[in-house]
C-alpha positions in Angstrom: -53.7 3.4 -10.1 -56.5 2.2 -7.9 -55.9 2.2 -4.1 -57.7 1.8 -0.8 -56.3 4.9 0.9 -59.6 6.7 1.3 -61.3 3.6 2.8 -58.3 3.0 5.2 -58.4 6.7 6.3 -62.2 6.5 7.0 -61.8 3.2 9.0 -59.0 4.8 11.0 -60.7 8.1 11.3 -57.9 10.1 9.7 -58.3 13.2 7.5 -56.2 13.7 4.4 -54.1 16.3 6.3 -53.5 13.9 9.2 -52.3 11.1 6.9 -50.2 13.6 5.0 -48.5 14.7 8.1 -47.9 11.1 9.3 -46.2 10.1 6.0 -44.4 13.4 5.4 -46.3 14.8 2.4 -49.0 17.3 1.6 -52.8 16.9 1.8 -52.9 17.8 -2.0 -50.6 14.8 -2.7 -52.8 12.4 -0.7 -55.9 13.8 -2.5 -54.2 13.2 -5.9 -53.2 9.7 -5.0 -56.7 8.8 -3.8 -58.3 10.0 -7.1 -55.7 8.4 -9.2 -54.3 11.6 -10.6 -50.9 10.9 -9.2 -49.0 7.6 -8.5 -47.2 7.5 -5.2 -43.4 7.0 -5.3 -42.3 3.6 -3.9 -41.1 5.3 -0.7 -44.4 7.2 -0.1 -46.4 4.0 -1.0 -44.3 2.1 1.6 -44.9 4.7 4.3 -48.6 4.7 3.6 -48.9 1.0 3.7 -46.6 0.7 6.8 -48.8 3.2 8.6 -51.8 1.0 8.2 -49.7 -2.1 9.0 -50.2 -3.5 5.5 -48.1 -4.6 2.5 -48.0 -2.2 -0.5 -49.9 -4.7 -2.6 -52.8 -4.6 -0.1 -53.1 -0.8 -0.4 -52.3 -0.3 -4.1 -53.9 -2.3 -7.0 -51.0 -3.1 -9.4 -53.3 -5.2 -11.6 -55.1 -2.0 -12.7 -51.7 -0.9 -14.2 -51.4 -4.1 -16.2 -54.9 -3.4 -17.7 -53.7 0.0 -19.0 -50.8 -1.6 -21.1 
């Protein structure tokens, strides 16, 4: 699933480790989500979006999922 996490981190000057600590996960998980290897759980997606003061749909591209069907 495509997402804007890397761009949001850069704008907010956060490392993967810092974001991981904030949302309660590991740096490896953030890396995997950013590259599309792993899809965030609903709870984790909410925590990431909430940290950036955004809706989940603003951070994660659900249309890319529909194209895979």
